[in-house]
C-alpha positions as CSV (number, residue, x, y, z in Angstrom):
1,X,0.2,0.1,-0.2
2,X,1.3,3.3,-0.8
3,X,2.5,6.1,1.7
4,X,0.1,7.9,2.8
5,X,0.7,12.0,2.0
6,X,-0.4,14.2,4.3
7,X,-0.4,18.0,3.5
8,X,-1.4,21.1,5.4
9,X,-4.1,23.4,4.0
10,X,-5.0,26.9,4.3
11,X,-2.6,29.6,5.6
12,X,-0.7,29.9,8.2
13,X,-2.8,29.9,11.1
14,X,-4.1,26.5,10.7
15,X,-1.5,23.5,12.1
16,X,-4.2,20.6,10.6
17,X,-3.0,18.4,7.8
18,X,-5.3,15.7,6.2
19,X,-4.6,12.9,4.1
20,X,-4.4,13.9,0.5
21,X,-2.8,11.0,-0.8
22,X,-5.8,10.3,-3.5
23,X,-3.9,13.9,-5.4
24,X,-0.5,12.3,-6.0
25,X,-2.0,8.3,-6.4
26,X,-3.9,9.7,-9.3
27,X,-1.3,11.3,-10.8
28,X,-2.4,15.1,-11.0
29,X,0.2,16.0,-8.6
30,X,3.6,15.5,-7.4
31,X,6.0,16.5,-4.4
32,X,7.5,20.1,-4.8
33,X,10.9,19.4,-3.0
34,X,12.5,22.2,-0.6
35,X,15.8,23.0,-2.3
36,X,17.4,23.8,1.3
37,X,17.1,20.4,2.7
38,X,15.8,18.4,0.0
39,X,12.7,17.3,1.4
40,X,8.9,17.0,-0.1
41,X,7.0,20.0,1.1
42,X,3.7,19.5,2.9
43,X,2.4,23.0,1.8
44,X,3.1,23.0,-1.7
45,X,3.0,20.6,-4.9
46,X,3.3,20.7,-8.5
47,X,0.6,20.3,-11.2
48,X,1.5,18.0,-13.8
49,X,-0.2,19.1,-16.6
50,X,-1.6,23.0,-15.7
51,X,-4.9,23.6,-17.3
52,X,-4.9,25.8,-20.2
53,X,-6.7,29.3,-19.9
54,X,-9.9,29.9,-21.6
55,X,-10.2,33.4,-23.9
56,X,-13.0,34.6,-20.8
57,X,-10.2,34.0,-18.1
58,X,-8.1,36.1,-19.9
59,X,-10.4,37.9,-20.6
60,X,-10.6,38.2,-17.0
61,X,-7.3,38.5,-15.7
62,X,-6.4,42.8,-16.4
63,X,-9.2,43.1,-13.7
64,X,-7.6,40.6,-11.7
65,X,-4.0,41.9,-11.9
66,X,-6.0,45.9,-10.8
67,X,-7.0,43.9,-8.2
68,X,-3.7,43.0,-7.3
69,X,-2.1,46.3,-7.7
70,X,-5.5,48.3,-5.9
71,X,-4.6,45.8,-2.8
72,X,-1.0,46.5,-2.5
73,X,1.8,49.7,-1.8
74,X,1.6,50.0,-6.0
75,X,-1.5,51.3,-5.6
76,X,-1.3,54.4,-7.3
77,X,1.1,52.9,-10.7
78,X,-1.1,54.1,-13.8
79,X,-2.9,51.3,-15.6
80,X,-5.8,52.5,-17.2
81,X,-4.6,52.0,-20.5
82,X,-3.2,48.4,-20.2
83,X,-7.2,48.1,-18.7
84,X,-8.6,49.7,-21.7
85,X,-6.3,47.8,-24.2
86,X,-4.8,44.6,-22.5
87,X,-2.4,43.0,-24.9
88,X,-2.0,39.2,-25.6
89,X,-1.4,37.6,-21.8
90,X,-1.6,34.5,-22.8
91,X,2.4,34.1,-23.1
92,X,2.7,36.0,-19.9
93,X,1.3,33.3,-17.7
94,X,3.6,31.0,-15.9
95,X,2.4,28.0,-13.4
96,X,4.6,28.2,-10.1
97,X,3.0,25.5,-7.6
98,X,-0.3,24.0,-6.3
99,X,-1.7,24.4,-2.4
100,X,-4.8,23.6,-0.9
101,X,-6.7,26.1,0.8
102,X,-8.9,23.1,2.3
103,X,-9.2,19.7,2.4
104,X,-9.2,18.3,-0.9
105,X,-9.6,21.8,-2.9
106,X,-6.6,23.0,-4.6
107,X,-6.1,25.9,-5.7
108,X,-2.9,26.0,-8.8
109,X,-1.1,29.4,-8.1
110,X,0.7,31.1,-11.2
111,X,2.7,34.4,-12.3
112,X,1.4,37.0,-14.7
113,X,5.1,38.8,-16.4
114,X,3.8,42.0,-17.0
115,X,5.8,45.2,-18.9
116,X,4.2,48.7,-18.1
117,X,5.4,51.9,-18.5
118,X,8.9,51.1,-18.5
119,X,8.8,48.9,-15.4
120,X,8.5,45.6,-14.9
121,X,5.9,43.9,-12.5
122,X,5.3,40.0,-11.5
123,X,1.4,39.5,-10.1
124,X,0.9,37.0,-8.3
125,X,-3.2,34.8,-8.7
126,X,-4.6,31.7,-8.5
127,X,-7.8,29.8,-9.8
128,X,-9.6,26.6,-8.5
129,X,-7.6,23.6,-9.6
130,X,-10.4,21.7,-10.6
131,X,-12.7,23.4,-12.2
132,X,-10.2,26.3,-13.5
133,X,-12.4,28.9,-12.6
134,X,-12.5,32.0,-9.7
135,X,-9.7,33.8,-10.7
136,X,-8.1,35.3,-7.6
137,X,-5.6,37.5,-7.4
138,X,-2.6,38.2,-4.5
139,X,-0.1,40.4,-5.0
140,X,2.4,42.6,-7.3
141,X,6.1,42.7,-7.1
142,X,8.2,45.6,-9.0
143,X,11.2,43.6,-10.7
144,X,14.0,46.1,-9.9
145,X,17.5,46.2,-9.9
146,X,19.7,43.3,-10.1
147,X,18.4,41.5,-6.6
148,X,19.7,38.1,-6.7
149,X,15.8,37.2,-5.1
150,X,14.8,38.7,-8.5
151,X,16.8,36.5,-11.1
152,X,14.2,33.8,-12.1
153,X,11.8,37.0,-12.4
154,X,14.8,38.4,-15.0
155,X,15.1,35.1,-16.5
156,X,11.3,34.8,-17.9
157,X,11.1,38.5,-18.9
158,X,14.0,38.0,-21.2
159,X,12.6,34.4,-22.2
160,X,9.0,35.9,-22.9
161,X,10.9,38.8,-24.9
162,X,12.9,36.9,-26.8
163,X,9.8,34.6,-27.7
164,X,7.9,38.1,-28.4
165,X,11.0,39.4,-30.6
166,X,10.9,35.9,-32.6
167,X,7.1,35.9,-33.3
168,X,7.5,39.5,-34.6
């Protein structure tokens, strides 16, 4: 019999775990390993095949982005032109990880890489992992300077820029 996989759910204030074995046994998720110690995370996991976004979800994404800006320290950033005429965001989304909001209620988390007014932003958002619905905005970070912590973000922006250059 396979080993039972216990996972935490909800925010940091909840210290309960539940049996998440079915999600791994079905092949939907695999372990996410923590680089520092090489152990499997009991908070986050990786989806084997993230769901595609529908046209409607891509149309909603600028509003999810606006909400993330509104509730951040970057609330004063002018995003009006972006909302009125959003670019194609489909190639700017990257899956990051999944976690359980409640027992047996997984959410998939994504980053949207958005250039705006000569600046670069990473907007985190999530959606229901089973239906693909319920897009929820999370946070927004500006990618500035040459900080090591933002190296992966800069790498993704470079990849996106190169792909867009080749597509022209």
